[in-house]
C-alpha positions in Angstrom: -15.8 42.8 -17.5 -16.6 41.7 -21.1 -16.9 43.2 -24.5 -19.6 42.8 -27.2 -18.2 43.1 -30.7 -20.0 44.3 -33.8 -23.6 44.5 -32.5 -26.0 47.1 -34.0 -27.1 50.1 -31.9 -29.3 52.8 -33.3 -28.5 51.6 -36.8 -24.7 51.5 -36.4 -22.4 48.6 -35.8 -20.5 49.2 -32.5 -18.5 47.5 -29.8 -19.6 47.8 -26.2 -17.3 47.4 -23.1 -18.8 46.7 -19.7 -17.1 46.7 -16.3 -18.1 47.3 -12.7 -21.7 46.9 -13.6 -21.7 49.8 -16.0 -21.3 50.5 -19.7 -17.7 51.8 -19.9 -17.2 52.5 -23.6 -19.2 52.3 -26.9 -17.5 52.6 -30.2 -14.8 50.9 -32.4 -12.8 49.3 -29.6 -9.6 47.2 -29.7 -9.4 44.2 -27.4 -5.9 42.7 -27.2 -5.9 39.0 -26.4 -3.5 39.6 -23.5 -6.4 41.3 -21.6 -8.0 37.8 -21.2 -11.3 39.5 -21.6 -14.5 37.6 -22.5 -15.6 38.6 -26.0 -19.2 38.3 -27.2 -19.7 38.0 -31.0 -22.5 40.5 -31.6 -22.5 40.4 -35.4 -26.1 40.1 -36.7 -27.5 41.1 -33.4 -29.1 44.3 -32.0 -28.2 45.9 -28.7 -31.4 46.8 -26.9 -31.8 48.4 -23.4 -33.1 46.0 -20.7 -36.9 46.5 -20.6 -38.6 48.4 -17.8 -42.0 47.0 -16.8 -43.7 50.1 -15.2 -46.8 48.3 -13.9 -46.7 44.8 -12.4 -48.0 42.9 -9.4 -45.0 40.9 -8.1 -46.8 39.4 -5.1 -49.9 38.7 -7.2 -53.2 40.4 -7.6 -56.9 39.5 -8.0 -59.0 38.3 -5.2 -62.2 40.0 -6.4 -63.9 36.6 -6.6 -62.9 35.5 -3.1 -59.8 34.3 -1.4 -59.5 31.4 -3.9 -59.0 33.8 -6.8 -55.9 35.5 -5.4 -53.2 35.1 -8.0 -49.7 33.7 -7.0 -46.5 35.7 -6.8 -44.1 36.1 -9.7 -40.5 34.8 -9.8 -37.6 37.0 -11.0 -37.1 34.5 -13.9 -40.6 35.3 -15.1 -39.3 38.8 -16.0 -35.8 38.0 -17.1 -37.1 35.4 -19.6 -38.9 38.3 -21.3 -35.9 40.7 -21.3 -37.3 42.7 -18.4 -34.4 43.9 -16.1 -36.3 46.6 -14.1 -39.7 46.3 -12.5 -42.0 48.8 -10.9 -44.2 46.8 -8.5 -47.6 47.9 -7.1 -50.7 46.7 -5.3 -54.1 46.6 -7.0 -57.6 46.0 -5.7 -56.3 44.3 -2.5 -54.6 46.8 -0.3 -55.9 45.0 2.8 -54.5 41.5 2.9 -51.6 42.4 0.6 -49.3 45.0 2.0 -46.6 47.3 0.9 -44.1 45.7 3.3 -44.7 42.3 1.6 -44.3 43.9 -1.8 -41.1 45.6 -0.8 -39.6 42.4 0.6 -40.5 40.4 -2.5 -38.9 43.1 -4.7 -35.7 43.0 -2.7 -35.6 39.3 -3.4 -35.4 40.0 -7.1 -32.3 42.1 -6.6 -30.3 39.0 -5.7 -30.5 38.2 -9.5 -29.2 41.7 -10.2 -32.5 43.2 -11.3 -33.4 46.8 -10.5 -36.6 47.1 -8.5 -38.9 49.9 -7.6 -42.4 50.2 -6.3 -45.4 52.5 -5.8 -47.0 53.1 -2.5 -50.8 52.8 -2.2 -53.3 50.6 -4.0 -56.7 51.1 -5.7 -58.1 52.8 -2.6 -58.2 56.4 -1.5 -56.8 57.3 1.0 -53.8 55.3 -0.1 -52.4 52.6 2.1 -48.7 53.2 3.0 -45.8 51.6 4.8 -44.8 54.5 7.1 -48.3 56.0 7.5 -47.7 58.6 4.8 -47.3 58.3 1.1 -45.0 61.2 1.0 -42.8 59.7 3.7 -42.7 56.4 1.8 -41.4 58.2 -1.3 -38.8 60.2 0.6 -37.6 57.6 3.1 -37.7 54.3 1.1 -35.4 54.2 -1.9 -37.5 51.8 -3.8 -40.7 53.9 -3.6 -40.9 56.2 -6.6 -44.5 57.2 -6.7 -48.1 56.4 -5.8 -50.6 54.0 -7.3 -52.3 52.3 -8.9 -55.1 54.6 -7.7 -58.4 53.4 -9.3 -60.9 55.7 -11.0 -63.8 55.1 -13.4 -64.2 51.6 -12.0 -66.8 49.9 -9.7 -63.8 48.6 -7.7 -62.5 52.1 -6.9 -63.4 54.1 -3.8 -64.9 56.9 -5.9 -62.3 59.5 -5.1 -63.1 63.2 -5.8 -61.0 65.5 -7.9 -59.8 67.2 -4.7 -58.6 63.9 -3.3 -56.8 63.0 -6.5 -55.2 66.5 -6.6 -54.0 66.3 -3.0 -52.5 62.8 -3.4 -50.7 63.8 -6.7 -49.4 67.0 -5.1 -48.0 65.2 -2.1 -46.3 62.6 -4.2 -45.0 65.4 -6.5 -43.4 67.3 -3.7 -42.0 64.1 -2.1 -40.5 63.2 -5.5 -38.9 66.6 -5.8 -37.2 66.1 -2.5 -36.0 62.7 -3.6 -34.9 63.6 -7.2 -37.6 61.7 -8.9 -41.0 62.5 -10.4 -43.3 61.1 -7.7 -45.7 60.1 -10.5 -49.2 58.8 -9.9 -50.1 55.6 -11.7 -53.9 55.7 -12.3 -56.0 52.6 -13.1 -58.6 53.6 -15.6 -61.6 51.3 -15.6 -64.4 51.1 -18.2 -66.9 53.2 -16.4 -68.9 56.3 -17.4 -66.5 59.1 -16.6 -63.5 57.9 -18.6 -60.6 60.3 -17.8 -62.8 63.2 -16.9 -61.6 63.2 -13.3 -58.0 63.6 -14.3 -58.9 66.3 -16.8 -60.8 68.2 -14.1 -57.7 68.1 -11.8 -55.4 69.4 -14.5 -57.9 72.1 -15.6 -58.7 73.4 -12.1 -55.5 72.9 -10.2 -51.7 73.5 -10.6 -50.9 69.8 -10.8 -49.2 69.3 -14.2 -50.6 66.8 -16.7 -47.3 64.9 -16.7 -47.7 64.0 -13.1 -50.2 61.3 -14.0 -49.6 58.0 -15.8 -53.1 56.6 -16.7 -53.0 52.9 -17.6 -55.2 50.3 -19.3 -55.9 52.9 -22.0 -56.4 50.1 -24.6 -59.1 48.3 -22.6 -61.9 49.5 -24.9 -62.5 51.8 -27.8 -64.1 54.5 -25.7 -61.3 54.6 -23.2 -58.8 54.5 -26.1 -60.4 57.6 -27.6 -60.5 59.3 -24.3 -56.8 58.5 -23.9 -56.0 60.0 -27.2 -57.7 63.2 -26.2 -55.7 63.2 -22.9 -52.5 62.7 -24.9 -53.3 65.5 -27.3 -53.4 67.8 -24.2 -49.8 66.7 -23.4 -50.5 63.7 -21.1 -48.9 60.3 -21.1 -50.8 57.1 -21.8 -50.0 53.5 -21.0 -51.1 50.4 -22.9 -51.5 47.1 -21.1 -49.9 44.0 -22.8 -51.5 41.1 -20.8 -54.8 40.0 -22.2 -56.9 37.0 -23.1 -59.0 36.2 -26.2 -62.2 37.1 -24.5 -61.0 40.6 -23.7 -60.1 41.1 -27.3 -63.5 39.8 -28.4 -65.2 42.3 -26.0 -63.3 45.2 -27.5 -59.9 45.5 -25.9 -57.3 46.7 -28.4 -54.1 44.6 -28.4 -51.2 46.9 -27.1 -49.2 46.6 -30.3 -52.1 47.7 -32.4 -53.0 50.5 -30.0 -49.5 51.9 -30.2 -49.7 51.9 -34.0 -53.1 53.6 -34.0 -51.9 56.3 -31.5 -48.9 57.1 -33.6 -51.1 57.3 -36.7 -53.3 59.9 -34.8 -50.2 62.1 -34.2 -49.5 61.2 -30.6 -45.7 61.6 -30.0 -43.9 58.4 -29.2 -42.5 60.0 -26.0 -46.0 60.2 -24.5 -46.6 56.5 -24.8 -45.5 53.6 -22.6 -46.5 49.9 -22.5 -46.6 47.7 -19.3 -47.7 44.2 -18.6 -50.0 44.3 -15.5 -48.4 40.9 -14.9 -49.5 39.0 -11.8 -53.0 40.5 -12.1 -56.0 38.1 -12.6 -57.5 37.7 -16.1 -61.0 36.3 -15.5 -63.2 34.8 -18.2 -67.0 34.8 -17.9 -69.8 33.1 -19.7 -72.8 34.8 -21.3 -74.6 34.8 -17.9 -71.7 36.4 -16.2 -70.5 33.3 -14.4 -66.7 32.9 -13.9 -65.5 30.1 -16.2 -61.8 30.4 -15.9 -59.0 32.4 -14.3 -55.5 33.0 -15.7 -52.6 35.3 -14.7 -51.0 38.0 -16.8 -47.4 37.1 -17.8 -44.3 39.4 -18.0 -43.5 37.7 -21.4 -46.4 39.7 -22.9 -44.3 42.8 -23.0 -41.8 41.5 -25.6 -44.7 39.9 -27.5 -46.3 43.3 -27.7 -43.0 44.8 -29.0 -43.0 42.2 -31.8 -46.7 42.8 -32.6 -46.1 46.6 -32.9 -43.2 46.0 -35.3 -45.4 43.6 -37.3 -48.1 46.3 -37.4 -45.5 48.7 -39.0 -44.0 50.6 -36.2 -40.2 51.1 -36.3 -38.4 48.8 -33.9 -36.4 51.7 -32.4 -39.6 53.6 -31.7 -41.4 50.7 -30.1 -38.5 50.0 -27.8 -38.7 53.5 -26.3 -42.2 52.7 -24.9 -40.8 49.9 -22.7 -37.4 51.5 -21.8 -36.6 55.2 -21.9 -40.1 56.5 -21.9 -40.9 54.5 -18.7 -37.8 55.8 -17.0 -38.7 59.4 -18.0 -42.3 59.0 -16.7 -41.0 57.9 -13.2 -38.0 60.1 -13.2 -35.5 57.3 -12.8 -32.3 56.3 -14.6 -32.1 53.5 -17.1 -33.7 52.6 -20.4 -30.8 53.7 -22.5 -27.5 52.2 -23.7 -25.0 55.0 -23.1 -21.6 55.3 -21.5 -21.8 55.5 -17.7 -25.3 53.9 -17.6 -25.9 50.7 -15.7 -25.2 47.7 -17.9 -28.7 46.3 -18.4 -29.2 45.3 -22.0 -30.3 42.5 -24.4 -28.9 41.1 -27.6 -31.7 40.3 -30.1 -31.5 38.6 -33.5 -33.1 39.6 -36.8 -36.3 37.7 -35.9 -36.4 39.7 -32.6 -35.7 36.6 -30.5 -33.8 37.4 -27.3 -30.3 35.7 -27.4 -28.7 37.3 -24.4 -29.8 39.1 -21.2 -27.3 41.2 -19.2 -28.3 42.6 -15.8 -26.0 44.9 -13.9 -23.1 43.9 -16.1 -23.7 40.1 -15.5 -24.7 37.8 -18.3 -27.7 35.8 -16.9 -29.0 34.3 -20.1 -27.0 33.4 -23.2 -28.2 31.5 -26.3 -30.8 29.4 -24.5 -28.8 28.8 -21.3 -29.3 30.3 -17.9 -26.1 31.3 -16.1 -27.9 31.8 -12.8 -29.8 29.3 -10.7 -33.5 29.4 -9.8 -34.0 29.7 -6.0 -36.9 27.3 -5.9 -37.0 24.2 -8.0 -40.1 22.1 -9.0 -40.4 18.6 -7.8 
């Protein structure tokens, strides 16, 4: 149990009391010295919900260039360093040599640091790979599984699913989610192909699957996909911007996530329809003019907080930006979290005026404080 004194939350200076892993009280609180309670001086700092990364590859991704291009797994500290306290892990192109069981085990390892972990069943391919033999059973029977994805469309690496296949998978996940008390959302990888988001638009127009069942991602990968994403959002759909990138991607037309957020808001898209995620763990290949692979890097979780700062620099209000990496993500997947309210799990950050993270609290435990880690890394270099 500890108390944060005088931090700013939603524009007001408040005290926050934690205990039992939850936020117990928020307000103007007295703390008699006799309680022997740890007190954190929050003056000059903002209280921010722990970030939720809704699209990440914890066991690595890539592999499209052969076995040597498979990216390595991510460590829990990779997320905590960037203020991420909840992750939604998934498989990508490779649903053959990488498995849902391996992903689930890796995520459960993160929980030893106090992090919250979820996952999606499936991968790029249709029909989706699963753990139990059924995506619906995965969602109902495995607590960490909260949806399906990332199903790939509009991409040469997809399995070219039809609108009926997409509708069936989304419907099964939706019903399973209803039985589990979550949304059962479908995370959809949007490539840079010819059809843009037309397949999802067809499903929504011709079936009873609601537009909110889908979370199309990588919407900032190019101008034409961005424009298609705006049209989708104007019809009530959600859109997700990817924060991991490299200079070559920007030169080729990708819109940095912070800028994409500002532009979407300027176009009248409601903040509640927008999320940002890292795609961390995925491969970021660089090619020369002849299409030869010249380098390969890996997306980092730290890109999420960098995108928050970039959006603020672009003129978006900080409290609005934060929604795209906290509450909006929780809403999209139908899970708790993403807010600082009484009774909620105590996942939050303390951030200074320069938007530098000074403290990370996970499940009511302080894991990072003013440059020092209060938990130990499992594996050390050397």
